[in-house]
C-alpha positions as a LaTeX table, in Angstrom:
\begin{tabular}{lrrr}
\hline
Residue & $x$ (\AA) & $y$ (\AA) & $z$ (\AA) \\
\hline
Unk1 & 0.00 & 0.00 & 0.00 \\
Unk2 & 1.14 & 3.54 & $-0.77$ \\
Unk3 & 1.05 & 6.03 & 2.05 \\
Unk4 & $-0.83$ & 9.18 & 1.02 \\
Unk5 & $-0.77$ & 12.23 & 3.24 \\
Unk6 & $-2.97$ & 15.31 & 2.85 \\
Unk7 & $-2.16$ & 17.79 & 5.59 \\
Unk8 & $-2.88$ & 21.53 & 5.29 \\
Unk9 & $-1.38$ & 22.72 & 8.57 \\
Unk10 & 2.01 & 21.81 & 10.05 \\
Unk11 & 1.88 & 18.81 & 12.38 \\
Unk12 & 4.46 & 18.70 & 15.17 \\
Unk13 & 5.69 & 15.12 & 15.61 \\
Unk14 & 8.98 & 14.31 & 17.29 \\
Unk15 & 9.16 & 10.91 & 15.62 \\
Unk16 & 7.97 & 9.49 & 12.30 \\
Unk17 & 7.98 & 5.69 & 12.12 \\
Unk18 & 7.09 & 3.85 & 8.92 \\
Unk19 & 8.70 & 0.48 & 9.55 \\
Unk20 & 7.48 & $-2.69$ & 7.89 \\
Unk21 & 4.74 & $-0.90$ & 5.96 \\
Unk22 & 5.67 & $-2.46$ & 2.62 \\
Unk23 & 6.36 & 0.94 & 1.05 \\
Unk24 & 7.80 & 0.91 & $-2.46$ \\
Unk25 & 7.71 & 4.61 & $-3.32$ \\
Unk26 & 7.76 & 7.97 & $-1.56$ \\
Unk27 & 6.26 & 10.75 & $-3.64$ \\
Unk28 & 7.36 & 14.36 & $-3.63$ \\
Unk29 & 6.48 & 16.64 & $-0.72$ \\
Unk30 & 5.09 & 13.67 & 1.26 \\
Unk31 & 6.43 & 15.05 & 4.56 \\
Unk32 & 6.23 & 18.75 & 3.74 \\
Unk33 & 3.71 & 19.59 & 6.54 \\
Unk34 & 5.30 & 17.36 & 9.18 \\
Unk35 & 7.73 & 19.14 & 11.49 \\
Unk36 & 9.78 & 16.03 & 12.23 \\
Unk37 & 12.94 & 15.52 & 14.20 \\
Unk38 & 13.32 & 11.79 & 13.49 \\
Unk39 & 12.18 & 9.89 & 10.42 \\
Unk40 & 12.43 & 6.07 & 10.27 \\
Unk41 & 11.46 & 4.38 & 7.01 \\
Unk42 & 12.98 & 0.99 & 7.68 \\
Unk43 & 12.40 & $-2.61$ & 6.59 \\
Unk44 & 10.08 & $-1.78$ & 3.73 \\
Unk45 & 10.41 & $-2.65$ & 0.07 \\
Unk46 & 11.35 & 0.88 & $-0.81$ \\
Unk47 & 13.02 & 0.98 & $-4.23$ \\
Unk48 & 13.10 & 4.68 & $-4.96$ \\
Unk49 & 11.93 & 8.07 & $-3.78$ \\
Unk50 & 11.21 & 11.43 & $-5.30$ \\
Unk51 & 14.06 & 13.92 & $-5.06$ \\
Unk52 & 11.58 & 16.21 & $-3.27$ \\
Unk53 & 10.42 & 13.64 & $-0.71$ \\
Unk54 & 12.21 & 15.30 & 2.20 \\
Unk55 & 11.90 & 18.87 & 0.99 \\
Unk56 & 11.31 & 21.35 & 3.80 \\
Unk57 & 12.49 & 19.09 & 6.66 \\
Unk58 & 15.21 & 21.46 & 7.85 \\
Unk59 & 14.86 & 20.36 & 11.50 \\
Unk60 & 15.22 & 16.64 & 10.77 \\
Unk61 & 18.17 & 15.26 & 12.74 \\
Unk62 & 17.86 & 11.48 & 12.24 \\
Unk63 & 16.88 & 9.64 & 9.05 \\
Unk64 & 16.84 & 5.90 & 8.50 \\
Unk65 & 16.24 & 4.22 & 5.15 \\
Unk66 & 17.78 & 0.96 & 6.31 \\
Unk67 & 16.85 & $-2.52$ & 5.09 \\
Unk68 & 15.03 & $-1.58$ & 1.89 \\
Unk69 & 15.59 & $-2.38$ & $-1.78$ \\
Unk70 & 17.19 & 0.95 & $-2.70$ \\
Unk71 & 19.58 & 0.78 & $-5.64$ \\
Unk72 & 19.98 & 4.53 & $-6.13$ \\
Unk73 & 18.85 & 7.76 & $-4.52$ \\
Unk74 & 18.01 & 10.83 & $-6.63$ \\
Unk75 & 20.42 & 13.74 & $-6.66$ \\
Unk76 & 19.58 & 16.55 & $-4.18$ \\
Unk77 & 17.36 & 14.28 & $-2.08$ \\
Unk78 & 19.12 & 15.48 & 1.09 \\
Unk79 & 19.64 & 19.10 & 0.09 \\
Unk80 & 17.19 & 20.57 & 2.67 \\
Unk81 & 18.36 & 18.46 & 5.63 \\
Unk82 & 20.47 & 21.18 & 7.25 \\
Unk83 & 20.18 & 19.72 & 10.76 \\
Unk84 & 20.87 & 16.09 & 9.89 \\
Unk85 & 23.04 & 14.36 & 12.48 \\
Unk86 & 22.66 & 10.69 & 11.56 \\
Unk87 & 21.77 & 8.82 & 8.35 \\
Unk88 & 21.31 & 5.05 & 8.20 \\
Unk89 & 21.49 & 3.44 & 4.74 \\
Unk90 & 22.39 & $-0.12$ & 5.75 \\
Unk91 & 20.81 & $-3.17$ & 4.19 \\
Unk92 & 20.19 & $-1.77$ & 0.70 \\
Unk93 & 21.39 & $-2.81$ & $-2.75$ \\
Unk94 & 23.21 & 0.30 & $-3.96$ \\
Unk95 & 24.54 & 0.27 & $-7.51$ \\
Unk96 & 27.82 & 2.20 & $-7.35$ \\
Unk97 & 27.64 & 3.50 & $-10.89$ \\
Unk98 & 27.07 & 7.03 & $-12.17$ \\
Unk99 & 23.83 & 7.30 & $-10.21$ \\
Unk100 & 25.86 & 7.10 & $-6.98$ \\
Unk101 & 28.36 & 9.79 & $-7.92$ \\
Unk102 & 26.48 & 12.61 & $-6.18$ \\
Unk103 & 26.06 & 10.50 & $-3.02$ \\
Unk104 & 29.78 & 9.71 & $-2.99$ \\
Unk105 & 30.53 & 13.45 & $-3.12$ \\
Unk106 & 27.91 & 14.21 & $-0.46$ \\
Unk107 & 29.42 & 11.61 & 1.89 \\
Unk108 & 32.78 & 13.39 & 1.69 \\
Unk109 & 31.30 & 16.78 & 2.56 \\
Unk110 & 28.60 & 16.06 & 5.15 \\
Unk111 & 29.07 & 16.48 & 8.91 \\
Unk112 & 26.44 & 13.85 & 9.63 \\
Unk113 & 27.31 & 10.35 & 10.81 \\
Unk114 & 26.47 & 7.94 & 8.00 \\
Unk115 & 26.33 & 4.16 & 8.13 \\
Unk116 & 28.31 & 2.02 & 5.72 \\
Unk117 & 26.99 & 2.28 & 2.17 \\
Unk118 & 28.00 & $-1.07$ & 0.68 \\
Unk119 & 27.95 & $-1.54$ & $-3.09$ \\
Unk120 & 25.89 & $-4.41$ & $-4.47$ \\
Unk121 & 27.05 & $-3.72$ & $-8.02$ \\
Unk122 & 28.39 & $-3.41$ & $-10.62$ \\
Unk123 & 30.30 & $-6.67$ & $-10.38$ \\
Unk124 & 33.72 & $-5.04$ & $-10.00$ \\
Unk125 & 32.41 & $-2.79$ & $-7.20$ \\
Unk126 & 30.50 & $-5.43$ & $-5.22$ \\
Unk127 & 31.28 & $-5.38$ & $-1.50$ \\
Unk128 & 33.16 & $-2.08$ & $-1.56$ \\
Unk129 & 32.20 & 0.86 & 0.64 \\
Unk130 & 31.02 & 3.97 & $-1.19$ \\
Unk131 & 32.11 & 5.94 & 1.90 \\
Unk132 & 35.77 & 5.16 & 1.13 \\
Unk133 & 35.76 & 6.09 & $-2.55$ \\
Unk134 & 37.04 & 9.33 & $-4.00$ \\
Unk135 & 36.12 & 8.52 & $-7.61$ \\
Unk136 & 34.19 & 5.97 & $-9.61$ \\
Unk137 & 35.81 & 3.89 & $-12.33$ \\
Unk138 & 33.37 & 5.44 & $-14.80$ \\
Unk139 & 33.98 & 9.20 & $-14.92$ \\
Unk140 & 30.23 & 9.64 & $-15.45$ \\
Unk141 & 30.46 & 12.29 & $-18.13$ \\
Unk142 & 29.99 & 12.22 & $-21.84$ \\
Unk143 & 30.16 & 14.94 & $-24.44$ \\
Unk144 & 28.07 & 16.17 & $-27.30$ \\
Unk145 & 27.98 & 18.80 & $-30.01$ \\
Unk146 & 25.07 & 21.22 & $-30.04$ \\
Unk147 & 24.54 & 22.89 & $-33.40$ \\
Unk148 & 24.90 & 26.61 & $-32.77$ \\
Unk149 & 24.64 & 28.28 & $-36.18$ \\
Unk150 & 25.88 & 28.25 & $-39.73$ \\
Unk151 & 27.63 & 30.74 & $-41.98$ \\
Unk152 & 26.05 & 31.10 & $-45.44$ \\
Unk153 & 29.14 & 30.26 & $-47.49$ \\
Unk154 & 31.55 & 27.42 & $-48.10$ \\
Unk155 & 35.27 & 27.60 & $-47.46$ \\
Unk156 & 38.33 & 25.43 & $-47.52$ \\
Unk157 & 40.45 & 26.64 & $-44.62$ \\
Unk158 & 39.83 & 28.03 & $-41.18$ \\
Unk159 & 42.20 & 29.37 & $-38.54$ \\
Unk160 & 41.66 & 30.79 & $-35.07$ \\
Unk161 & 43.75 & 33.23 & $-33.06$ \\
Unk162 & 43.70 & 35.92 & $-30.39$ \\
Unk163 & 44.83 & 39.50 & $-30.61$ \\
Unk164 & 45.03 & 39.56 & $-26.83$ \\
Unk165 & 43.80 & 37.49 & $-23.92$ \\
Unk166 & 40.24 & 38.81 & $-24.19$ \\
Unk167 & 39.48 & 38.91 & $-27.91$ \\
Unk168 & 39.09 & 35.81 & $-30.05$ \\
Unk169 & 39.11 & 35.92 & $-33.84$ \\
Unk170 & 38.46 & 33.36 & $-36.54$ \\
Unk171 & 39.89 & 33.76 & $-40.06$ \\
Unk172 & 38.04 & 31.90 & $-42.82$ \\
Unk173 & 39.16 & 31.60 & $-46.43$ \\
Unk174 & 36.15 & 31.49 & $-48.73$ \\
Unk175 & 36.95 & 31.06 & $-52.45$ \\
Unk176 & 33.26 & 31.18 & $-53.33$ \\
Unk177 & 33.06 & 34.78 & $-52.13$ \\
Unk178 & 36.70 & 35.63 & $-52.99$ \\
Unk179 & 37.37 & 36.78 & $-49.46$ \\
Unk180 & 39.06 & 36.07 & $-46.17$ \\
Unk181 & 36.38 & 36.59 & $-43.53$ \\
Unk182 & 37.44 & 37.67 & $-40.02$ \\
Unk183 & 34.96 & 36.86 & $-37.25$ \\
Unk184 & 35.15 & 38.08 & $-33.65$ \\
Unk185 & 33.53 & 36.64 & $-30.56$ \\
Unk186 & 31.00 & 39.12 & $-29.18$ \\
Unk187 & 31.18 & 38.90 & $-25.37$ \\
Unk188 & 27.84 & 40.70 & $-24.99$ \\
Unk189 & 25.72 & 38.97 & $-27.63$ \\
Unk190 & 27.60 & 35.69 & $-27.01$ \\
Unk191 & 28.05 & 34.82 & $-30.66$ \\
Unk192 & 30.49 & 35.28 & $-33.53$ \\
Unk193 & 30.04 & 38.44 & $-35.58$ \\
Unk194 & 31.66 & 39.65 & $-38.79$ \\
Unk195 & 34.66 & 41.82 & $-37.95$ \\
Unk196 & 36.44 & 42.38 & $-41.27$ \\
Unk197 & 36.42 & 41.12 & $-44.84$ \\
Unk198 & 39.66 & 40.89 & $-46.79$ \\
Unk199 & 38.80 & 40.70 & $-50.49$ \\
Unk200 & 40.96 & 38.86 & $-53.01$ \\
Unk201 & 41.01 & 36.43 & $-55.92$ \\
Unk202 & 40.44 & 32.70 & $-55.27$ \\
Unk203 & 41.70 & 32.84 & $-51.69$ \\
Unk204 & 42.69 & 29.34 & $-50.56$ \\
Unk205 & 44.30 & 30.08 & $-47.20$ \\
Unk206 & 44.19 & 32.63 & $-44.37$ \\
Unk207 & 46.68 & 32.28 & $-41.55$ \\
Unk208 & 46.87 & 34.64 & $-38.57$ \\
Unk209 & 50.13 & 35.25 & $-36.73$ \\
Unk210 & 50.97 & 37.56 & $-33.83$ \\
Unk211 & 54.46 & 39.11 & $-33.83$ \\
Unk212 & 55.43 & 41.52 & $-31.05$ \\
Unk213 & 51.75 & 42.15 & $-30.21$ \\
Unk214 & 50.90 & 43.01 & $-33.80$ \\
Unk215 & 48.42 & 40.87 & $-35.71$ \\
Unk216 & 49.06 & 39.79 & $-39.29$ \\
Unk217 & 46.98 & 37.67 & $-41.66$ \\
Unk218 & 48.77 & 35.79 & $-44.43$ \\
Unk219 & 46.46 & 35.41 & $-47.44$ \\
Unk220 & 47.36 & 32.85 & $-50.10$ \\
Unk221 & 45.63 & 33.13 & $-53.50$ \\
Unk222 & 45.54 & 31.07 & $-56.65$ \\
Unk223 & 45.56 & 34.21 & $-58.78$ \\
Unk224 & 46.78 & 37.76 & $-58.30$ \\
Unk225 & 49.61 & 36.90 & $-55.94$ \\
Unk226 & 49.55 & 36.37 & $-52.17$ \\
Unk227 & 49.64 & 39.09 & $-49.56$ \\
Unk228 & 50.08 & 39.89 & $-45.88$ \\
Unk229 & 47.62 & 42.14 & $-44.04$ \\
Unk230 & 48.29 & 43.96 & $-40.77$ \\
Unk231 & 45.74 & 45.03 & $-38.20$ \\
Unk232 & 45.39 & 48.81 & $-37.88$ \\
Unk233 & 44.32 & 49.77 & $-34.35$ \\
Unk234 & 43.18 & 53.25 & $-35.40$ \\
Unk235 & 40.94 & 51.98 & $-38.19$ \\
Unk236 & 40.03 & 48.68 & $-36.47$ \\
Unk237 & 40.58 & 46.77 & $-39.68$ \\
Unk238 & 43.22 & 44.86 & $-41.61$ \\
Unk239 & 45.16 & 46.77 & $-44.27$ \\
Unk240 & 47.54 & 45.36 & $-46.85$ \\
Unk241 & 51.03 & 45.31 & $-45.40$ \\
Unk242 & 53.11 & 43.44 & $-47.95$ \\
Unk243 & 53.03 & 41.47 & $-51.20$ \\
Unk244 & 54.57 & 38.02 & $-50.85$ \\
Unk245 & 57.32 & 37.14 & $-53.31$ \\
Unk246 & 55.73 & 34.12 & $-55.00$ \\
Unk247 & 57.80 & 33.61 & $-58.16$ \\
Unk248 & 58.32 & 30.00 & $-57.11$ \\
Unk249 & 54.72 & 29.44 & $-55.92$ \\
Unk250 & 52.29 & 28.26 & $-58.58$ \\
Unk251 & 49.42 & 26.69 & $-56.64$ \\
Unk252 & 49.38 & 27.40 & $-52.87$ \\
Unk253 & 47.52 & 24.77 & $-50.87$ \\
Unk254 & 48.44 & 25.26 & $-47.21$ \\
Unk255 & 50.07 & 27.82 & $-44.89$ \\
Unk256 & 51.92 & 26.97 & $-41.68$ \\
Unk257 & 53.34 & 29.70 & $-39.39$ \\
Unk258 & 55.71 & 29.00 & $-36.50$ \\
Unk259 & 58.53 & 30.33 & $-34.35$ \\
Unk260 & 62.05 & 28.92 & $-33.91$ \\
Unk261 & 63.84 & 30.66 & $-31.07$ \\
Unk262 & 63.09 & 34.35 & $-31.57$ \\
Unk263 & 62.59 & 34.05 & $-35.33$ \\
Unk264 & 59.22 & 33.84 & $-37.08$ \\
Unk265 & 58.61 & 31.81 & $-40.24$ \\
Unk266 & 55.82 & 30.59 & $-42.43$ \\
Unk267 & 55.70 & 27.97 & $-45.18$ \\
Unk268 & 53.46 & 27.87 & $-48.23$ \\
Unk269 & 52.95 & 24.33 & $-49.53$ \\
Unk270 & 52.74 & 24.30 & $-53.34$ \\
Unk271 & 50.58 & 21.59 & $-54.92$ \\
Unk272 & 51.49 & 22.19 & $-58.57$ \\
Unk273 & 53.96 & 20.13 & $-60.60$ \\
Unk274 & 56.07 & 23.16 & $-61.39$ \\
Unk275 & 56.01 & 24.93 & $-58.01$ \\
Unk276 & 58.26 & 24.94 & $-54.97$ \\
Unk277 & 57.09 & 24.84 & $-51.37$ \\
Unk278 & 58.76 & 27.89 & $-49.87$ \\
Unk279 & 59.88 & 29.00 & $-46.40$ \\
Unk280 & 59.57 & 32.71 & $-45.51$ \\
Unk281 & 61.29 & 34.50 & $-42.61$ \\
Unk282 & 60.42 & 37.67 & $-40.70$ \\
Unk283 & 63.10 & 40.43 & $-40.69$ \\
Unk284 & 61.35 & 43.17 & $-38.65$ \\
Unk285 & 60.13 & 44.85 & $-41.82$ \\
Unk286 & 58.23 & 41.95 & $-43.34$ \\
Unk287 & 58.56 & 38.38 & $-44.53$ \\
Unk288 & 60.96 & 37.46 & $-47.29$ \\
Unk289 & 61.70 & 34.27 & $-49.19$ \\
Unk290 & 64.25 & 32.33 & $-47.15$ \\
Unk291 & 64.47 & 28.73 & $-48.38$ \\
Unk292 & 63.00 & 26.59 & $-51.16$ \\
Unk293 & 62.07 & 23.09 & $-50.10$ \\
Unk294 & 61.83 & 20.09 & $-52.41$ \\
Unk295 & 60.42 & 20.61 & $-55.89$ \\
Unk296 & 58.13 & 18.74 & $-58.29$ \\
Unk297 & 56.31 & 16.87 & $-55.55$ \\
Unk298 & 52.89 & 18.58 & $-55.49$ \\
Unk299 & 52.84 & 19.20 & $-51.74$ \\
Unk300 & 49.36 & 19.38 & $-50.25$ \\
Unk301 & 50.12 & 20.07 & $-46.58$ \\
Unk302 & 52.92 & 21.16 & $-44.26$ \\
Unk303 & 53.04 & 20.57 & $-40.50$ \\
Unk304 & 55.49 & 22.10 & $-37.99$ \\
Unk305 & 56.26 & 20.13 & $-34.83$ \\
Unk306 & 58.78 & 19.73 & $-32.06$ \\
Unk307 & 60.41 & 16.31 & $-32.21$ \\
Unk308 & 62.69 & 15.41 & $-29.31$ \\
Unk309 & 63.38 & 19.08 & $-28.68$ \\
Unk310 & 64.20 & 19.91 & $-32.31$ \\
Unk311 & 62.14 & 21.80 & $-34.89$ \\
Unk312 & 60.83 & 19.70 & $-37.77$ \\
Unk313 & 58.59 & 20.04 & $-40.81$ \\
Unk314 & 56.55 & 17.25 & $-42.35$ \\
Unk315 & 55.44 & 17.73 & $-45.95$ \\
Unk316 & 52.62 & 15.61 & $-47.35$ \\
Unk317 & 52.28 & 15.02 & $-51.07$ \\
Unk318 & 50.06 & 13.19 & $-53.53$ \\
Unk319 & 53.11 & 12.01 & $-55.44$ \\
Unk320 & 55.26 & 10.50 & $-52.67$ \\
Unk321 & 55.23 & 9.46 & $-49.03$ \\
Unk322 & 55.51 & 12.26 & $-46.41$ \\
Unk323 & 59.02 & 13.61 & $-45.90$ \\
Unk324 & 60.59 & 15.01 & $-42.73$ \\
Unk325 & 62.86 & 18.06 & $-42.54$ \\
Unk326 & 64.90 & 18.95 & $-39.45$ \\
Unk327 & 66.07 & 22.45 & $-38.57$ \\
Unk328 & 69.86 & 22.74 & $-38.60$ \\
Unk329 & 71.09 & 25.24 & $-36.03$ \\
Unk330 & 74.49 & 25.47 & $-37.68$ \\
Unk331 & 73.17 & 26.04 & $-41.21$ \\
Unk332 & 70.01 & 27.86 & $-40.10$ \\
Unk333 & 68.12 & 25.84 & $-42.72$ \\
Unk334 & 65.77 & 22.87 & $-42.87$ \\
Unk335 & 67.63 & 19.71 & $-43.95$ \\
Unk336 & 65.89 & 16.69 & $-45.42$ \\
Unk337 & 66.06 & 14.01 & $-42.72$ \\
Unk338 & 63.98 & 11.12 & $-44.04$ \\
Unk339 & 60.50 & 9.94 & $-44.90$ \\
Unk340 & 57.55 & 8.11 & $-43.37$ \\
Unk341 & 57.42 & 4.84 & $-45.33$ \\
Unk342 & 54.33 & 3.01 & $-46.59$ \\
Unk343 & 52.16 & 6.13 & $-46.37$ \\
Unk344 & 51.32 & 6.91 & $-49.97$ \\
Unk345 & 48.58 & 9.35 & $-50.95$ \\
Unk346 & 48.57 & 11.28 & $-47.66$ \\
Unk347 & 46.89 & 14.65 & $-48.22$ \\
Unk348 & 47.07 & 16.15 & $-44.70$ \\
Unk349 & 49.30 & 15.56 & $-41.65$ \\
Unk350 & 48.40 & 16.76 & $-38.16$ \\
Unk351 & 50.37 & 16.13 & $-34.99$ \\
Unk352 & 48.96 & 15.97 & $-31.46$ \\
Unk353 & 49.99 & 14.85 & $-28.00$ \\
Unk354 & 48.22 & 12.68 & $-25.47$ \\
Unk355 & 49.99 & 13.32 & $-22.20$ \\
Unk356 & 53.67 & 12.94 & $-23.14$ \\
Unk357 & 53.19 & 10.79 & $-26.25$ \\
Unk358 & 53.49 & 12.31 & $-29.74$ \\
Unk359 & 51.12 & 11.13 & $-32.50$ \\
Unk360 & 50.42 & 11.87 & $-36.14$ \\
Unk361 & 47.02 & 11.81 & $-37.84$ \\
Unk362 & 47.55 & 10.99 & $-41.53$ \\
Unk363 & 44.59 & 11.74 & $-43.81$ \\
Unk364 & 44.20 & 9.63 & $-46.95$ \\
Unk365 & 41.51 & 10.12 & $-49.56$ \\
Unk366 & 41.81 & 6.55 & $-50.81$ \\
Unk367 & 42.26 & 3.66 & $-48.40$ \\
Unk368 & 42.61 & 3.95 & $-44.63$ \\
Unk369 & 43.71 & 7.04 & $-42.77$ \\
Unk370 & 46.37 & 6.28 & $-40.17$ \\
Unk371 & 47.33 & 7.12 & $-36.61$ \\
Unk372 & 51.07 & 6.89 & $-35.88$ \\
Unk373 & 53.01 & 7.15 & $-32.63$ \\
Unk374 & 56.57 & 8.39 & $-32.23$ \\
Unk375 & 58.92 & 5.79 & $-30.83$ \\
Unk376 & 62.62 & 6.06 & $-30.15$ \\
Unk377 & 63.66 & 7.04 & $-33.67$ \\
Unk378 & 60.65 & 6.71 & $-35.95$ \\
Unk379 & 56.88 & 6.84 & $-36.29$ \\
Unk380 & 55.01 & 3.54 & $-36.16$ \\
Unk381 & 51.41 & 2.88 & $-37.16$ \\
Unk382 & 49.06 & 2.02 & $-34.29$ \\
Unk383 & 45.62 & 2.29 & $-35.92$ \\
Unk384 & 43.93 & 2.39 & $-39.32$ \\
Unk385 & 40.59 & 4.18 & $-39.81$ \\
Unk386 & 38.45 & 3.46 & $-42.91$ \\
Unk387 & 38.25 & 6.78 & $-44.71$ \\
Unk388 & 36.98 & 6.63 & $-48.26$ \\
Unk389 & 36.74 & 10.19 & $-49.58$ \\
Unk390 & 38.38 & 11.86 & $-46.59$ \\
Unk391 & 40.22 & 15.17 & $-46.83$ \\
Unk392 & 40.64 & 15.75 & $-43.09$ \\
Unk393 & 41.52 & 13.71 & $-40.01$ \\
Unk394 & 41.64 & 16.41 & $-37.35$ \\
Unk395 & 42.78 & 15.86 & $-33.75$ \\
Unk396 & 41.34 & 18.06 & $-31.00$ \\
Unk397 & 40.79 & 17.85 & $-27.27$ \\
Unk398 & 38.60 & 19.22 & $-24.49$ \\
Unk399 & 39.40 & 18.81 & $-20.81$ \\
Unk400 & 41.69 & 15.81 & $-21.28$ \\
Unk401 & 39.29 & 14.05 & $-23.63$ \\
Unk402 & 41.00 & 13.43 & $-26.96$ \\
Unk403 & 39.16 & 13.18 & $-30.27$ \\
Unk404 & 39.72 & 12.62 & $-33.97$ \\
Unk405 & 37.27 & 14.01 & $-36.52$ \\
Unk406 & 37.35 & 12.03 & $-39.76$ \\
Unk407 & 35.58 & 13.83 & $-42.58$ \\
Unk408 & 34.06 & 12.21 & $-45.64$ \\
Unk409 & 32.93 & 13.54 & $-49.02$ \\
Unk410 & 30.51 & 10.64 & $-49.49$ \\
Unk411 & 28.92 & 9.81 & $-46.15$ \\
Unk412 & 28.71 & 10.86 & $-42.50$ \\
Unk413 & 31.83 & 12.16 & $-40.79$ \\
Unk414 & 32.98 & 10.13 & $-37.80$ \\
Unk415 & 34.11 & 11.40 & $-34.39$ \\
Unk416 & 36.48 & 9.08 & $-32.52$ \\
Unk417 & 37.27 & 9.21 & $-28.79$ \\
Unk418 & 40.56 & 8.08 & $-27.24$ \\
Unk419 & 40.37 & 4.97 & $-25.05$ \\
Unk420 & 43.11 & 5.39 & $-22.47$ \\
Unk421 & 43.05 & 1.71 & $-21.46$ \\
Unk422 & 43.48 & 0.31 & $-24.96$ \\
Unk423 & 45.53 & 3.25 & $-26.28$ \\
Unk424 & 43.32 & 3.44 & $-29.37$ \\
Unk425 & 40.50 & 5.59 & $-30.73$ \\
Unk426 & 36.93 & 4.21 & $-30.55$ \\
Unk427 & 34.10 & 5.38 & $-32.76$ \\
Unk428 & 32.10 & 7.87 & $-30.70$ \\
Unk429 & 29.45 & 9.47 & $-32.90$ \\
Unk430 & 28.74 & 10.64 & $-36.44$ \\
Unk431 & 27.80 & 14.02 & $-37.86$ \\
Unk432 & 26.71 & 15.08 & $-41.32$ \\
Unk433 & 28.68 & 17.89 & $-42.93$ \\
Unk434 & 28.83 & 18.28 & $-46.67$ \\
Unk435 & 32.40 & 17.70 & $-47.94$ \\
Unk436 & 34.20 & 18.82 & $-44.74$ \\
Unk437 & 37.68 & 20.30 & $-45.07$ \\
Unk438 & 38.59 & 21.22 & $-41.51$ \\
Unk439 & 37.46 & 20.99 & $-37.88$ \\
Unk440 & 38.81 & 23.88 & $-35.83$ \\
Unk441 & 38.42 & 24.37 & $-32.08$ \\
Unk442 & 37.73 & 27.89 & $-30.78$ \\
Unk443 & 37.41 & 28.53 & $-27.03$ \\
Unk444 & 36.14 & 31.66 & $-25.31$ \\
Unk445 & 34.15 & 32.70 & $-22.23$ \\
Unk446 & 34.52 & 29.18 & $-20.83$ \\
Unk447 & 32.69 & 27.84 & $-23.87$ \\
Unk448 & 34.15 & 25.61 & $-26.55$ \\
Unk449 & 33.16 & 25.62 & $-30.22$ \\
Unk450 & 33.99 & 23.57 & $-33.29$ \\
Unk451 & 33.96 & 25.26 & $-36.68$ \\
Unk452 & 33.52 & 22.79 & $-39.50$ \\
Unk453 & 34.46 & 24.04 & $-42.94$ \\
Unk454 & 32.77 & 22.71 & $-46.05$ \\
Unk455 & 33.90 & 22.61 & $-49.65$ \\
Unk456 & 30.32 & 22.54 & $-50.98$ \\
Unk457 & 27.93 & 23.55 & $-48.21$ \\
Unk458 & 27.66 & 26.06 & $-45.41$ \\
Unk459 & 30.13 & 26.47 & $-42.59$ \\
Unk460 & 28.77 & 24.78 & $-39.46$ \\
Unk461 & 29.40 & 25.94 & $-35.89$ \\
Unk462 & 28.88 & 23.47 & $-33.04$ \\
Unk463 & 29.19 & 24.05 & $-29.31$ \\
Unk464 & 30.93 & 21.32 & $-27.38$ \\
Unk465 & 28.96 & 20.45 & $-24.23$ \\
Unk466 & 29.60 & 18.22 & $-21.23$ \\
Unk467 & 26.78 & 15.79 & $-20.37$ \\
Unk468 & 26.66 & 14.68 & $-16.75$ \\
Unk469 & 25.51 & 11.06 & $-16.74$ \\
Unk470 & 25.07 & 11.08 & $-12.96$ \\
Unk471 & 21.96 & 13.26 & $-13.16$ \\
\hline
\end{tabular}
């Protein structure tokens, strides 16, 4: 039988005893009009209770739910029990999974005396005391992507950067509109707004770089030459600063900017048969052509990384396996060091770290994309991901959760999540984006966003959210 109470005026009772009444459920506000000091609900068949069952009982000092069939208690059940001195939860069948996370935390913070809360499950937790635990094996959180908005144009490359610690900008190259769009995070409206629009001809890459607190945007174009723009504080816009010497560049495909010591550089990867991927160096007045890298290889991507404390470049190409260059301190040049074997048709290379380990994400349009790990002297494959029609395998992370986004021109894109136990990526979820070309993380105001560029459709903006599974 279910106990139903209908009381309109407060009833002063020092004790409340509901022992052996065969209760299975306590509804919300059941004891709201009882001014109780002790409440005993023992030896029933109680399986659950409303989170509001004890709401308003601020003078309750003793509560017993002993010897029932309780597997989990709802979060905030005890939030109003300010005067609680003793809580008895013995003789129940608590499942010490995500549902018990809040109770575990409450046990650590309460001043009340609490009986042993013994776990009946899961199997690996059976017999353990929840009172002694500081964490559960399952971290009890998951993540998701909430679609925030879309930008009404397609683009092929997207970069993020900050002018200072407060302002966040996103630079988007959009060949369809012949522009490099600059977006700024609006701290008041809490969205991204158009900040500036750099017009050009068939812009294929926009790369922001900050040198001595001045912001530059490198704009690579298929036609009309490539240029560098500098932010003008007085006009609050980007003005052309310099034309890039591109006599050796025929078909720019990627830009990578980086710093070695106190010197700034950027590389333009050339994807034509007749072009040369070229390194440029900053000389206080602008960037100038500094070194030509290998020729005739149709480079599609360049990646800068620190490898065992030394600066390296990895160039990916449709015509050969990726090659590795190492910076020579004596020559002040990049020297060809070697290649990554058995990795034909790699279009993009991205490096990332999980704790202290260095990895590469190798995107392949045909066949499987690869994940490699750096060993003592070389990279070794650890995982293959089916990737027909992929132009991007992008690593990113949020709060020590590591992901790979594998785009596809023909089907859904896949998001993979790192499994720390197995040291591999597991398929996590899928999203539909038309012909994705990049996934870029932008963080601001304690919020995290993912910009997904598209070669054919609109630019998509997702907000990364944490889902608490213990609720």
